[in-house]
C-alpha positions in Angstrom: 0.9 -10.9 -10.6 3.2 -10.3 -13.6 4.7 -13.4 -15.1 8.5 -13.3 -15.4 9.6 -13.1 -19.1 11.0 -16.5 -19.9 12.2 -18.3 -23.1 15.4 -16.2 -23.2 17.7 -19.2 -23.4 19.9 -20.8 -20.8 19.2 -23.6 -18.3 16.2 -21.8 -16.7 15.0 -19.7 -19.7 16.3 -16.4 -18.2 19.4 -16.2 -20.4 22.8 -17.9 -20.5 24.4 -15.7 -17.9 24.0 -15.6 -14.1 25.7 -14.1 -11.1 27.5 -16.9 -9.3 25.9 -17.9 -6.0 26.9 -15.3 -3.4 26.0 -12.9 -0.7 26.3 -9.2 -1.6 28.2 -9.9 -4.8 27.7 -8.5 -8.4 28.6 -9.3 -12.0 31.5 -7.9 -13.9 30.8 -5.0 -16.2 28.2 -6.1 -18.8 28.6 -4.5 -22.2 25.4 -3.1 -23.6 26.7 -1.9 -27.0 24.8 -4.5 -28.9 21.6 -2.9 -27.7 22.7 0.6 -27.2 25.5 1.2 -29.8 25.8 4.8 -28.8 25.4 4.2 -25.1 22.4 4.4 -22.8 21.3 8.0 -21.9 20.3 8.1 -18.2 19.6 11.6 -17.0 22.1 13.1 -19.5 24.9 10.7 -18.6 25.8 8.1 -21.2 26.8 4.6 -20.2 28.0 1.6 -22.3 27.5 -1.0 -19.7 26.2 -1.9 -16.2 26.6 -4.2 -13.2 23.9 -6.6 -12.0 24.0 -6.7 -8.2 22.7 -9.7 -6.3 20.8 -7.4 -3.9 18.0 -6.6 -6.3 19.4 -3.7 -8.4 21.7 -2.7 -11.3 24.3 0.1 -11.2 26.2 1.9 -13.9 29.3 3.2 -12.0 30.5 0.2 -10.1 29.2 -3.0 -8.5 27.2 -2.4 -5.4 27.5 -4.7 -2.4 25.3 -2.7 0.1 22.7 -5.0 1.5 20.7 -2.7 3.8 18.6 -0.3 1.5 18.7 3.4 2.1 16.6 6.2 0.7 17.0 6.3 -3.1 17.6 10.0 -3.4 20.3 12.7 -3.6 22.6 10.6 -1.4 23.7 8.4 -4.3 26.9 8.8 -6.3 26.5 5.5 -8.1 23.6 5.6 -10.7 21.2 2.9 -9.8 17.9 1.2 -11.0 16.4 -0.9 -8.2 13.3 -3.0 -8.6 13.8 -4.5 -5.1 16.8 -3.5 -3.1 17.2 -5.8 -0.2 19.6 -8.4 1.2 19.3 -11.3 -1.4 21.4 -14.4 -0.5 21.7 -17.0 -3.3 24.2 -19.3 -1.5 23.1 -22.9 -0.8 24.2 -25.2 2.0 24.7 -28.2 -0.2 27.0 -28.8 -3.2 25.1 -28.7 -6.5 26.2 -29.3 -10.1 23.0 -27.8 -11.6 21.4 -24.4 -11.4 17.9 -25.9 -11.8 15.3 -26.7 -9.1 17.4 -25.7 -6.1 14.2 -24.6 -4.3 10.5 -25.3 -4.9 9.3 -22.6 -7.3 6.8 -20.1 -6.0 3.3 -20.9 -7.2 2.1 -19.6 -10.5 4.0 -17.7 -13.1 7.3 -18.6 -14.8 9.8 -18.7 -11.9 12.0 -21.8 -12.0 13.2 -22.2 -8.4 16.8 -21.7 -9.2 17.5 -19.2 -6.3 19.8 -17.3 -8.7 20.2 -13.9 -10.4 20.2 -14.2 -14.2 20.7 -11.7 -17.0 20.2 -11.7 -20.7 21.1 -9.4 -23.6 18.8 -9.7 -26.7 20.0 -7.5 -29.6 17.1 -8.6 -31.7 14.5 -7.1 -29.4 16.9 -4.5 -28.0 16.2 -5.7 -24.5 18.4 -6.3 -21.4 16.7 -8.5 -18.8 17.8 -9.2 -15.2 15.9 -11.8 -13.3 16.0 -12.6 -9.6 14.4 -16.1 -9.8 12.9 -17.3 -6.5 15.7 -15.8 -4.5 16.1 -16.1 -0.7 17.3 -13.7 1.9 20.3 -13.4 4.3 21.5 -15.6 5.8 20.9 -18.5 3.4 17.1 -18.6 4.1 14.8 -20.0 1.5 11.6 -20.4 3.6 10.3 -17.3 1.8 11.2 -16.6 -1.9 11.0 -13.6 -4.2 10.6 -13.6 -8.0 11.1 -10.3 -9.8 12.6 -8.9 -13.0 14.0 -5.7 -14.5 14.1 -4.9 -18.2 15.7 -2.1 -20.1 14.1 -1.9 -23.6 15.7 0.3 -26.2 13.4 2.7 -28.0 16.1 4.2 -30.2 18.7 7.0 -29.9 19.7 6.0 -26.4 16.1 6.2 -25.2 14.6 3.3 -23.3 11.8 2.0 -21.1 12.4 0.7 -17.6 10.1 -2.2 -16.7 9.8 -3.6 -13.2 8.0 -6.9 -13.1 6.9 -8.6 -9.9 5.7 -12.2 -9.9 5.8 -13.1 -6.2 7.2 -11.2 -3.2 7.2 -12.9 0.2 10.1 -11.3 2.1 11.4 -7.7 2.5 14.4 -7.8 4.8 17.6 -9.8 5.4 18.7 -10.8 8.8 21.6 -8.3 8.9 19.1 -5.5 8.2 17.1 -5.9 11.3 14.7 -8.4 9.9 13.2 -11.5 11.5 12.1 -14.3 9.2 12.3 -11.9 6.3 10.1 -9.2 7.8 10.5 -6.0 9.8 13.7 -4.0 10.1 15.0 -1.9 7.1 12.4 -2.9 4.5 13.2 -3.2 0.8 13.2 -0.1 -1.5 12.5 0.5 -5.2 13.3 3.3 -7.5 16.2 4.8 -9.4 18.8 7.6 -9.1 21.2 9.3 -11.6 23.8 9.5 -8.9 24.1 13.3 -9.5 22.3 14.5 -6.4 19.5 16.0 -8.4 17.7 13.3 -10.5 16.1 10.4 -8.7 12.7 8.8 -8.0 11.6 6.3 -5.4 8.3 4.4 -5.2 5.9 6.5 -3.2 5.4 3.7 -0.7 9.0 2.3 -0.9 10.1 0.8 2.4 6.5 0.2 3.5 6.3 -3.5 4.4 2.7 -4.1 3.3 3.1 -2.3 0.1 6.4 -4.0 -0.9 4.9 -7.5 0.0 2.0 -6.8 -2.3 3.9 -5.5 -5.3 2.7 -8.4 -7.5 -0.9 -7.5 -6.7 -0.6 -3.8 -7.3 -2.4 -2.7 -10.4 -1.1 0.7 -11.7 -3.6 2.9 -13.4 -3.3 2.2 -17.1 -1.9 -1.3 -16.6 -3.9 -4.5 -17.2 -1.4 -6.8 -15.6 -0.8 -6.5 -11.8 2.8 -6.1 -10.7 4.1 -4.2 -13.7 5.7 -0.8 -13.6 6.8 1.0 -16.8 8.8 4.2 -17.0 9.7 5.9 -20.2 13.2 7.6 -20.5 13.6 10.1 -23.4 16.6 12.3 -24.0 17.9 11.1 -20.7 14.8 12.2 -18.7 12.3 10.0 -17.1 8.9 11.3 -18.3 6.5 12.8 -15.8 9.1 13.7 -13.2 9.5 17.2 -11.7 12.7 18.8 -10.6 14.3 18.6 -7.2 13.7 21.7 -4.9 11.6 23.3 -7.6 8.0 24.4 -7.8 7.1 22.6 -11.0 4.1 22.3 -13.3 4.2 18.9 -14.9 1.9 17.9 -17.8 1.0 14.3 -18.6 0.5 12.9 -22.0 -2.6 11.5 -23.7 -1.5 8.0 -22.5 -1.1 6.5 -19.1 1.7 8.2 -17.2 3.7 7.7 -14.0 4.3 11.2 -12.6 6.1 12.6 -9.5 6.5 16.2 -8.6 9.3 15.4 -6.1 10.3 18.2 -3.7 8.7 21.6 -4.1 5.1 22.9 -4.3 4.1 21.3 -7.5 1.1 21.2 -9.8 0.7 18.0 -11.9 -1.9 17.5 -14.6 -2.5 13.9 -15.7 -4.2 14.7 -19.0 -5.9 11.8 -20.8 -5.3 8.2 -19.9 -5.2 6.4 -16.6 -2.4 8.1 -14.6 -0.3 7.4 -11.5 0.5 10.8 -9.9 2.5 11.5 -6.8 3.2 15.0 -5.4 6.3 14.1 -3.5 7.6 16.6 -0.9 5.9 19.9 -0.6 2.3 21.3 -0.8 1.1 19.9 -4.1 -2.0 20.1 -6.3 -2.7 17.0 -8.4 -5.2 16.9 -11.2 -6.1 13.4 -12.5 -8.3 14.9 -15.3 -9.7 12.3 -17.7 -9.2 8.6 -17.0 -9.1 6.4 -13.9 -6.3 7.8 -11.9 -4.3 6.9 -8.8 -3.2 10.0 -6.8 -0.7 10.2 -3.9 -0.3 13.5 -2.2 3.0 12.8 -0.4 4.5 14.8 2.4 2.8 18.2 2.6 -0.7 19.8 2.6 -2.1 18.7 -0.7 -5.2 19.0 -2.9 -6.2 16.0 -5.0 -8.6 16.5 -7.9 -9.7 13.2 -9.4 -11.6 14.7 -12.4 -13.5 12.4 -14.7 -13.4 8.7 -14.3 -13.0 6.5 -11.2 -10.1 7.8 -9.2 -8.2 6.6 -6.1 -6.3 8.4 -3.4 -3.6 6.2 -2.0 -2.2 6.2 1.6 0.2 4.0 3.5 -0.8 2.5 6.8 -4.1 1.2 7.9 -7.4 3.1 7.7 -7.5 3.9 11.4 -4.2 5.8 11.4 -5.9 8.7 9.6 -8.9 10.9 10.4 -11.2 11.4 7.4 -14.1 13.8 7.5 -16.9 14.6 5.1 -17.0 18.4 4.4 -20.6 18.2 3.2 -19.9 19.7 -0.2 -18.6 16.6 -2.0 -15.1 17.0 -0.7 -13.3 15.2 2.1 -10.4 16.1 4.4 -7.8 13.6 5.3 -6.1 14.6 8.5 -2.5 13.2 8.8 -1.6 14.9 12.1 0.3 18.1 11.2 -0.7 17.7 7.5 -3.9 17.6 5.6 -5.1 16.5 2.1 -8.3 17.8 0.5 -9.9 15.2 -1.8 -12.2 16.5 -4.6 -13.9 14.2 -7.1 -12.1 11.2 -5.6 -14.3 8.1 -5.5 -12.1 5.5 -3.7 -9.4 5.6 -1.1 -6.7 2.9 -0.6 -4.9 1.8 2.5 -2.7 -1.1 3.6 -5.8 -2.9 4.9 -8.1 -2.4 1.9 -9.7 -0.2 -0.8 -13.1 1.4 -0.2 -15.2 4.3 -1.3 -14.2 7.6 0.4 -17.7 7.8 1.8 -17.5 4.4 3.4 -14.0 5.2 4.8 -15.9 7.8 6.9 -18.8 5.5 7.6 -16.9 2.5 8.7 -15.0 4.5 11.3 -18.2 6.0 12.6 -19.7 2.5 12.9 -16.6 1.2 14.7 -16.8 4.1 17.2 -20.5 3.6 17.8 -20.3 -0.2 18.4 -17.3 0.5 20.7 -19.5 2.7 22.8 -22.2 -0.1 22.9 -19.5 -2.4 24.3 -18.5 0.1 26.9 -22.1 1.0 27.8 -23.5 -2.5 28.1 -20.5 -4.7 28.8 -18.0 -2.3 30.5 -15.2 -3.2 28.1 -13.6 -2.5 24.8 -14.6 -4.7 21.9 -12.8 -7.8 20.8 -11.7 -7.4 17.2 -13.7 -10.3 15.9 -16.9 -9.1 17.5 -16.4 -5.5 16.3 -15.8 -6.9 12.7 -19.0 -8.9 12.9 -21.2 -6.0 14.0 -19.8 -3.4 11.6 -20.3 -5.9 8.7 -23.8 -6.6 10.0 -24.7 -3.0 9.0 -23.5 -3.4 5.4 -26.2 -3.9 2.8 -26.7 -7.6 2.1 -26.2 -7.0 -1.7 -22.5 -6.3 -0.8 -22.2 -9.4 1.5 -23.1 -7.7 4.8 -25.9 -8.5 7.2 -28.3 -5.8 6.2 -29.2 -4.9 9.7 -30.1 -1.5 11.2 -28.2 0.1 14.0 -31.3 -0.2 16.2 -31.6 -3.9 15.4 -27.9 -4.4 16.2 -28.2 -2.5 19.5 -31.2 -4.7 20.4 -29.1 -7.8 19.7 -26.5 -6.5 22.3 -29.3 -6.3 24.9 -30.4 -9.8 24.0 -26.9 -11.3 24.1 -25.6 -14.0 26.4 -23.0 -11.6 27.7 -25.6 -9.1 28.8 -27.6 -11.8 30.5 -24.5 -13.2 32.2 -23.7 -9.7 33.6 -27.2 -8.6 34.6 -29.4 -11.7 34.6 -32.0 -13.0 32.2 -35.0 -11.3 33.7 -34.1 -7.6 33.4 -37.4 -5.8 33.0 -37.9 -2.5 31.1 -37.7 -0.4 34.2 -34.5 -2.0 35.4 -33.0 -1.7 31.9 -33.7 2.0 31.8 -32.1 2.6 35.2 -29.1 0.4 34.1 -28.4 2.6 31.0 -28.7 5.8 33.0 -26.1 4.5 35.5 -23.7 3.0 32.9 -23.8 5.8 30.4 -24.9 9.0 32.2 -23.7 7.9 35.7 -26.8 9.2 37.4 -30.3 8.2 38.5 -33.0 8.6 35.8 -35.0 11.7 36.0 -38.7 11.0 36.1 -39.6 12.6 32.8 -36.8 10.7 31.1 -37.7 7.5 32.7 -41.4 7.9 31.7 -40.4 8.7 28.1 -38.2 5.7 27.6 -40.5 3.3 29.5 -43.4 4.3 27.1 -41.1 4.0 24.1 -39.8 0.6 24.9 -43.2 -0.7 25.9 -44.7 0.6 22.7 -42.0 -0.6 20.3 -40.9 -3.8 22.2 -37.3 -2.8 21.3 -34.6 -1.5 23.6 -32.2 -0.7 20.7 -33.4 2.9 20.2 -32.5 3.8 23.8 -29.1 2.3 23.5 -28.4 4.2 20.3 -29.6 7.4 21.7 -27.7 7.2 25.0 -24.5 5.8 23.4 -24.4 8.7 20.9 -25.0 11.5 23.4 -22.4 14.2 23.3 -21.7 13.5 27.0 -20.9 9.8 26.4 -19.0 10.4 23.2 -16.7 12.9 25.0 -16.3 10.5 28.0 -15.2 7.5 25.9 -13.4 9.2 22.9 -9.8 8.8 24.1 -10.1 5.2 25.1 -11.9 4.3 21.9 -9.4 6.2 19.7 -6.5 4.4 21.4 -8.1 1.0 20.8 -9.1 1.6 17.2 -5.7 3.0 16.2 -4.4 -0.5 16.0 -7.5 -2.1 14.5 -7.2 -3.0 10.8 -10.0 -3.6 8.4 -8.9 -7.1 7.5 -12.1 -9.2 7.4 -14.4 -6.2 6.9 -16.8 -5.9 4.0 -15.6 -2.8 2.2 -17.8 -0.9 -0.2 
């Protein structure tokens, strides 16, 4: 997590100013001339002040009371910078004479438990800071609290850095936005827009509940502190952004960049440094080049080249919502239904349910499918999630925390299990076992040659696992069980799995 910047003065250390307790309110116009004497240049428009809005954002045109977030795009007419746009409610049910310790502060960090929106102007450092300190959600709920911060730091001549800092995020939706207990519904969004219909940017996974709930844990490429996002604005333009409805070629710097092609068929080069590159809409080509990069293809058919370093491809949703295949030449194809990404020189892939090597993303799904067939063949049922997790982890090398078992050894354990004995008895001899598998998997009586082969094999090895593996992985059985297994696995996350 990123610690909120404190020590700015005032009762809580976040400055002397705050937005009075409210629901959907905002500050009066805040004069920024002491930091930006010639105004702040935001996409070619110059502003001398801004409004701090209770619902997790600032605006330059007028105060914003909208509580349900919408896409931060061309629809905006009011310039906005939003670290966490959602329905914040700082009202309290009891009368208080102090702004301190209204709620129990979230653990760790510098939040103070004031359930207030604060702001500070520091001419010495050239920094404007807005802090949402342990704020609750509509309607007057404080069972879950969020602590986050926005800073505008002058770099001279109207240029500035935008810093989003997330210390603790526990809710994403207010009750009037379709949420229940702070979750679900219209999930919080983050990004910025010039309000001119052309210049805007939204987090690539904005409105994804799992991503927004883990903002404080997200480590951007090039950042050492989790939960910190930094954008550089020079001559009114946010560096690393393509144009809307344009096929752009965007070049990164020698440092660590945040880049987005936005709409159009774009080509983005990260250059040196550890970069965060998103293609946006369209069919894009992303080059991480040197450094440890994070790449997001976006909507379209995309090609992601990691280049040197250790590189990640990022996707929303759980692993099993996507089909990933090894092309056999060092590349992988990620099938997203009507769209595909080609991954080249990408070492790791990230989902809502975990990060893993791209190779293991293929392997773990193969293992889930194989064990699901074991369950169907021997027990006549789909797996329970806990059991499937156990068996897949059992195949992982023990140096990574797995069981270090072989697939044949695991299959033998199925045949030795209490469930197998409950279904078929404890005295199933080899001949009966062979006939059982022929009936359960191939739905026919064993032919004599096949029976003789497997009888000799089991008698010689003393292990039935090889026959289970062979029959369960036959093309005939794979085809017969594919639809049922795909349906089951589509909702199975990798929480609790050993990921390598």
